[in-house]
C-alpha positions as CSV (number, residue, x, y, z in Angstrom):
1,M,-89.8,126.4,49.7
2,P,-86.0,125.0,49.5
3,W,-87.5,121.4,49.4
4,I,-89.8,122.2,46.3
5,V,-87.0,124.0,44.4
6,L,-85.0,120.8,45.2
7,F,-87.7,118.5,44.0
8,V,-88.0,120.9,40.8
9,S,-84.2,120.5,40.3
10,A,-84.3,116.9,40.5
11,A,-87.0,116.9,37.9
12,L,-85.1,118.9,35.7
13,E,-82.2,116.4,36.4
14,T,-84.6,113.8,34.9
15,V,-85.2,116.3,31.6
16,W,-81.5,117.1,31.3
17,A,-80.2,113.3,31.8
18,T,-82.6,112.1,28.8
19,A,-82.2,114.8,26.7
20,L,-78.5,114.4,26.9
21,G,-79.0,110.5,26.1
22,A,-81.1,111.5,23.3
23,S,-78.9,114.1,21.7
24,D,-76.4,111.7,20.3
25,G,-73.0,112.9,21.4
26,F,-74.8,116.6,21.1
27,T,-75.2,116.2,17.5
28,E,-79.0,116.3,17.5
29,P,-79.7,120.2,17.8
30,R,-83.2,119.7,19.6
31,P,-82.3,117.7,22.2
32,T,-79.0,119.4,22.9
33,I,-80.7,122.7,23.5
34,V,-83.2,121.2,25.8
35,F,-79.9,119.7,27.7
36,A,-78.5,123.0,27.9
37,I,-81.3,124.7,29.4
38,T,-82.6,122.4,31.9
39,I,-78.6,121.5,33.3
40,V,-78.4,125.3,33.8
41,V,-81.6,125.7,35.4
42,S,-81.6,122.6,37.5
43,L,-78.1,123.4,38.7
44,G,-78.8,127.0,39.4
45,A,-81.8,125.8,41.4
46,F,-79.6,123.4,43.1
47,G,-77.3,126.1,44.0
48,Y,-80.1,127.9,45.4
49,V,-81.0,124.9,47.7
50,L,-77.4,124.4,49.1
51,K,-78.1,127.7,51.0
52,H,-80.6,126.4,52.8
53,I,-80.3,122.5,53.3
54,P,-76.9,120.8,54.1
55,I,-75.1,119.4,50.9
56,S,-75.2,115.8,52.2
57,T,-79.1,115.5,52.5
58,A,-79.6,117.8,49.1
59,Y,-77.3,115.8,47.3
60,A,-78.4,112.4,48.2
61,V,-82.3,113.7,47.8
62,W,-81.4,115.3,44.3
63,T,-79.6,112.3,42.8
64,G,-82.1,109.6,44.4
65,T,-85.2,111.6,43.4
66,G,-83.4,112.4,39.9
67,A,-82.6,108.8,39.4
68,A,-85.8,107.3,40.4
69,L,-87.6,109.7,37.9
70,T,-85.2,108.9,35.0
71,V,-86.0,105.2,35.5
72,L,-90.0,106.2,35.8
73,W,-89.9,107.9,32.5
74,G,-87.7,105.1,30.8
75,M,-90.4,102.8,31.7
76,A,-93.1,104.7,30.7
77,T,-91.7,105.7,27.5
78,G,-91.0,101.9,26.8
79,A,-87.2,102.4,27.0
80,E,-86.6,100.1,30.1
81,P,-88.8,97.0,31.1
82,V,-91.3,97.2,33.8
83,T,-90.5,94.6,36.5
84,A,-91.7,94.0,40.3
85,L,-88.0,93.9,41.1
86,R,-87.2,97.3,39.5
87,L,-90.4,99.0,40.8
88,L,-89.5,97.7,44.6
89,L,-86.1,99.3,44.1
90,I,-87.3,102.5,42.7
91,A,-89.6,102.3,45.9
92,G,-86.6,101.8,48.0
93,I,-84.7,105.1,46.9
94,V,-88.3,107.2,47.2
95,G,-88.6,105.9,50.8
96,C,-84.9,106.8,51.5
97,V,-85.2,110.1,50.1
98,V,-88.6,110.8,52.2
99,G,-86.4,109.4,55.1
100,L,-83.9,112.0,54.6
101,K,-87.0,114.7,54.5
102,L,-88.0,113.6,57.6
103,V,-85.3,113.1,59.9
104,P,-84.5,116.4,61.6
105,A,-81.0,117.6,61.0
106,R,-78.8,118.2,63.9
107,A,-75.7,120.2,64.0
108,A,-72.2,118.3,63.7
109,T,-70.0,117.8,66.6
110,N,-66.4,117.7,66.6
111,P,-64.4,115.0,67.9
112,R,-64.3,116.6,71.2
113,G,-68.1,116.4,71.5
114,S,-68.8,120.4,71.0
115,A,-70.3,121.6,68.3
116,P,-68.2,123.1,65.4
117,R,-68.1,127.1,65.2
118,T,-69.9,128.4,62.1
119,L,-68.2,131.2,60.4
120,P,-70.5,134.1,59.2
121,R,-71.1,134.0,55.7
122,E,-68.6,137.1,55.0
123,E,-65.9,135.0,57.0
124,R,-66.5,131.9,54.9
125,A,-66.6,133.7,51.7
126,S,-63.2,135.6,52.7
127,S,-61.5,132.3,54.0
128,V,-62.2,130.5,50.3
129,R,-60.2,133.1,48.7
């Protein structure tokens, strides 16, 4: 489920980025409202994802997917030129995203070779304060 939410959040990133561009510096009401709603939902969903997927993987997948979808949307609407090189580069981004999904996550090790100590959620929250 977190992976599905991650891809939905990335798709919403495409919506808010496109709306941001169309907002003309927040002077156009409709795209500004779309931007405000979708960025809140997108980042809220991304926050949920970070409870389940390491941030290094989640952020790379989120930004890569959002960037690829934004360029594809631009091409589909005629705002961006469609070239073989652009399509090849987007395929590279998509390939990297798929690769990050398929590679199994392993616990990081500290320099001495043992796994780092993971604090229970309560201790992590209290250590941040």
